[in-house]
Z-matrix of the N, CA and C atoms (Angstrom, degrees):
N
C 1 1.438
C 2 1.529 1 107.17
N 3 1.300 2 116.29 1 124.65
C 4 1.568 3 120.73 2 174.60
C 5 1.561 4 109.01 3 -75.36
N 6 1.311 5 116.05 4 144.01
C 7 1.487 6 118.44 5 176.36
C 8 1.570 7 101.65 6 -128.86
N 9 1.375 8 112.12 7 143.11
C 10 1.470 9 114.34 8 177.93
C 11 1.552 10 108.67 9 -140.28
N 12 1.277 11 119.43 10 144.07
C 13 1.488 12 125.05 11 178.50
C 14 1.512 13 109.38 12 -165.93
N 15 1.261 14 116.79 13 156.58
C 16 1.467 15 123.81 14 175.30
C 17 1.572 16 107.67 15 -66.99
N 18 1.252 17 120.75 16 -22.09
C 19 1.533 18 126.53 17 -176.97
C 20 1.430 19 108.73 18 -99.27
N 21 1.269 20 123.63 19 -11.11
C 22 1.526 21 121.39 20 -176.79
C 23 1.539 22 113.05 21 -67.70
N 24 1.297 23 117.25 22 -28.76
C 25 1.363 24 122.21 23 179.92
C 26 1.621 25 113.61 24 -63.19
N 27 1.302 26 114.29 25 -29.58
C 28 1.515 27 122.44 26 -176.77
C 29 1.566 28 101.22 27 -86.21
N 30 1.324 29 123.75 28 -26.82
C 31 1.412 30 119.85 29 -171.36
C 32 1.506 31 112.09 30 -117.07
N 33 1.413 32 118.30 31 8.92
C 34 1.484 33 124.58 32 -176.05
C 35 1.523 34 111.67 33 -53.27
N 36 1.334 35 118.91 34 -55.77
C 37 1.458 36 122.42 35 -176.09
C 38 1.502 37 110.81 36 -58.39
N 39 1.367 38 117.92 37 -50.19
C 40 1.452 39 117.82 38 -179.01
C 41 1.571 40 114.02 39 -68.31
N 42 1.270 41 114.26 40 -33.24
C 43 1.483 42 115.65 41 178.95
C 44 1.521 43 109.06 42 -73.80
N 45 1.245 44 124.33 43 -37.20
C 46 1.417 45 124.56 44 175.03
C 47 1.516 46 114.59 45 -56.13
N 48 1.323 47 115.41 46 -35.44
C 49 1.449 48 117.56 47 174.66
C 50 1.566 49 115.42 48 -69.34
N 51 1.264 50 112.75 49 -35.75
C 52 1.521 51 119.35 50 -179.84
C 53 1.525 52 107.73 51 -83.05
N 54 1.319 53 128.19 52 -27.42
C 55 1.435 54 125.49 53 -172.61
C 56 1.585 55 105.61 54 -127.35
N 57 1.316 56 123.21 55 75.54
C 58 1.397 57 120.34 56 -177.00
C 59 1.600 58 110.34 57 -73.04
N 60 1.297 59 109.65 58 148.62
C 61 1.500 60 117.29 59 -176.50
C 62 1.504 61 116.77 60 89.70
N 63 1.385 62 115.96 61 0.50
C 64 1.448 63 119.61 62 -175.04
C 65 1.601 64 105.11 63 -99.24
N 66 1.380 65 117.31 64 134.03
C 67 1.392 66 122.33 65 171.24
C 68 1.402 67 114.10 66 -91.55
N 69 1.372 68 118.91 67 119.88
C 70 1.446 69 123.29 68 -177.19
C 71 1.484 70 108.19 69 -96.47
N 72 1.327 71 117.73 70 131.56
C 73 1.393 72 126.16 71 -178.82
C 74 1.518 73 104.85 72 -101.33
N 75 1.321 74 116.94 73 113.45
C 76 1.454 75 118.24 74 -176.59
C 77 1.580 76 106.09 75 -96.16
N 78 1.311 77 117.56 76 113.98
C 79 1.430 78 121.92 77 179.37
C 80 1.531 79 112.76 78 -63.98
N 81 1.361 80 113.72 79 -33.21
C 82 1.531 81 119.50 80 -177.88
C 83 1.423 82 107.09 81 -64.24
N 84 1.308 83 118.59 82 -46.67
C 85 1.517 84 121.43 83 -179.69
C 86 1.540 85 111.98 84 -61.44
N 87 1.267 86 116.82 85 -44.26
C 88 1.421 87 125.50 86 179.85
C 89 1.616 88 107.21 87 -59.80
N 90 1.279 89 119.15 88 -49.06
C 91 1.420 90 122.40 89 -177.49
C 92 1.555 91 110.92 90 -68.08
N 93 1.388 92 117.29 91 -41.66
C 94 1.430 93 121.85 92 176.65
C 95 1.573 94 111.52 93 -58.70
N 96 1.410 95 116.30 94 -43.83
C 97 1.393 96 119.67 95 178.03
C 98 1.521 97 115.12 96 -59.83
N 99 1.348 98 111.98 97 -41.41
C 100 1.545 99 121.80 98 179.83
C 101 1.522 100 105.55 99 -64.44
N 102 1.300 101 121.81 100 -46.64
C 103 1.467 102 121.24 101 -178.26
C 104 1.488 103 111.34 102 -66.04
N 105 1.313 104 118.86 103 -42.09
C 106 1.439 105 118.58 104 173.80
C 107 1.413 106 114.34 105 -62.46
N 108 1.301 107 119.72 106 -37.24
C 109 1.537 108 120.75 107 178.71
C 110 1.540 109 111.59 108 -64.86
N 111 1.393 110 113.19 109 -36.90
C 112 1.531 111 115.94 110 -176.45
C 113 1.451 112 111.83 111 -80.80
N 114 1.389 113 117.34 112 -38.70
C 115 1.513 114 120.78 113 -175.82
C 116 1.449 115 115.95 114 -98.50
N 117 1.388 116 117.81 115 -18.41
C 118 1.344 117 121.24 116 -175.75
C 119 1.473 118 113.63 117 74.33
N 120 1.415 119 113.73 118 166.25
C 121 1.530 120 117.09 119 -177.31
C 122 1.548 121 107.94 120 -74.97
N 123 1.297 122 117.04 121 154.45
C 124 1.424 123 120.45 122 177.97
C 125 1.515 124 109.79 123 -178.32
N 126 1.328 125 117.83 124 178.23
C 127 1.371 126 120.45 125 173.43
C 128 1.542 127 116.04 126 -93.55
N 129 1.174 128 115.78 127 154.18
C 130 1.597 129 119.85 128 -179.18
C 131 1.553 130 107.37 129 -112.76
N 132 1.324 131 117.39 130 3.12
C 133 1.520 132 115.71 131 178.84
C 134 1.607 133 109.68 132 -65.68
N 135 1.290 134 111.06 133 135.64
C 136 1.434 135 121.74 134 173.79
C 137 1.530 136 108.98 135 83.73
N 138 1.338 137 121.78 136 -0.41
C 139 1.461 138 119.32 137 177.51
C 140 1.510 139 111.48 138 -93.98
N 141 1.373 140 111.65 139 153.46
C 142 1.463 141 116.91 140 172.26
C 143 1.431 142 111.30 141 -93.05
N 144 1.455 143 117.91 142 139.47
C 145 1.390 144 121.18 143 -178.49
C 146 1.492 145 107.63 144 -123.21
N 147 1.257 146 117.26 145 142.29
C 148 1.436 147 123.95 146 179.40
C 149 1.549 148 108.79 147 -119.91
N 150 1.248 149 117.66 148 131.32
C 151 1.468 150 122.91 149 176.81
C 152 1.474 151 112.99 150 -114.02
N 153 1.249 152 119.19 151 131.72
C 154 1.499 153 124.73 152 177.38
C 155 1.576 154 103.23 153 -113.26
N 156 1.352 155 108.17 154 125.80
C 157 1.456 156 116.21 155 -173.91
C 158 1.476 157 110.89 156 -128.98
N 159 1.322 158 112.59 157 157.79
C 160 1.568 159 115.83 158 177.19
C 161 1.446 160 109.51 159 -104.05
N 162 1.336 161 120.34 160 0.16
C 163 1.432 162 125.18 161 172.92
C 164 1.439 163 109.07 162 -99.42
N 165 1.355 164 117.96 163 176.17
C 166 1.481 165 117.77 164 173.93
C 167 1.521 166 111.10 165 -69.72
N 168 1.282 167 119.90 166 136.59
C 169 1.436 168 122.85 167 -178.24
C 170 1.612 169 116.99 168 -54.03
N 171 1.410 170 107.67 169 -33.84
C 172 1.444 171 115.79 170 178.89
C 173 1.518 172 112.51 171 -66.91
N 174 1.291 173 118.17 172 -26.66
C 175 1.522 174 123.74 173 176.44
C 176 1.502 175 109.02 174 -83.61
N 177 1.287 176 117.85 175 -31.23
C 178 1.499 177 119.13 176 -171.37
C 179 1.510 178 108.65 177 -84.09
N 180 1.317 179 124.48 178 -32.98
C 181 1.401 180 125.29 179 -171.59
C 182 1.516 181 114.26 180 -65.57
N 183 1.379 182 121.56 181 -39.61
C 184 1.456 183 118.27 182 174.27
C 185 1.475 184 114.72 183 -68.47
N 186 1.250 185 118.26 184 -36.16
C 187 1.478 186 121.55 185 177.58
C 188 1.538 187 109.63 186 -64.68
N 189 1.370 188 114.29 187 -44.64
C 190 1.502 189 120.15 188 -172.50
C 191 1.567 190 105.97 189 -67.67
N 192 1.239 191 115.73 190 -35.55
C 193 1.522 192 123.07 191 176.25
C 194 1.517 193 109.48 192 -59.49
N 195 1.285 194 112.95 193 -51.87
C 196 1.515 195 113.90 194 178.47
C 197 1.552 196 113.62 195 -57.58
N 198 1.321 197 114.26 196 -41.90
C 199 1.538 198 116.82 197 -178.16
C 200 1.480 199 114.90 198 -68.84
N 201 1.380 200 111.42 199 -39.23
C 202 1.474 201 119.57 200 -177.25
C 203 1.550 202 113.68 201 -85.37
N 204 1.282 203 118.56 202 -18.98
C 205 1.414 204 124.70 203 173.41
C 206 1.581 205 105.70 204 77.25
N 207 1.358 206 117.39 205 33.43
C 208 1.464 207 122.63 206 178.13
C 209 1.508 208 111.75 207 -163.15
N 210 1.268 209 117.07 208 163.52
C 211 1.469 210 117.89 209 -173.18
C 212 1.492 211 108.20 210 -76.78
N 213 1.313 212 117.90 211 140.95
C 214 1.380 213 127.16 212 176.09
C 215 1.529 214 110.98 213 -117.45
N 216 1.290 215 117.88 214 126.62
C 217 1.463 216 118.25 215 -172.76
C 218 1.537 217 107.27 216 -114.16
N 219 1.400 218 112.18 217 151.39
C 220 1.463 219 122.88 218 175.83
C 221 1.486 220 107.80 219 -89.96
N 222 1.335 221 112.48 220 127.38
C 223 1.560 222 119.01 221 179.93
C 224 1.472 223 112.13 222 -82.82
């Protein structure tokens, strides 16, 4: 049985140990693959990025910085 959720990508490894035989569908991986297919590989250096979030920006920025490996600022 496949399972999918926006939070599964964060818990996939731990969940796989607890629920063997389950196929996890990672929405983040599917979206990243689609973006890569449409835009192609390339550098992001020197580009400006804007993030639209449903959470408070002050809560989003530290988490985004951890995932992206760089500082994310609130505009």
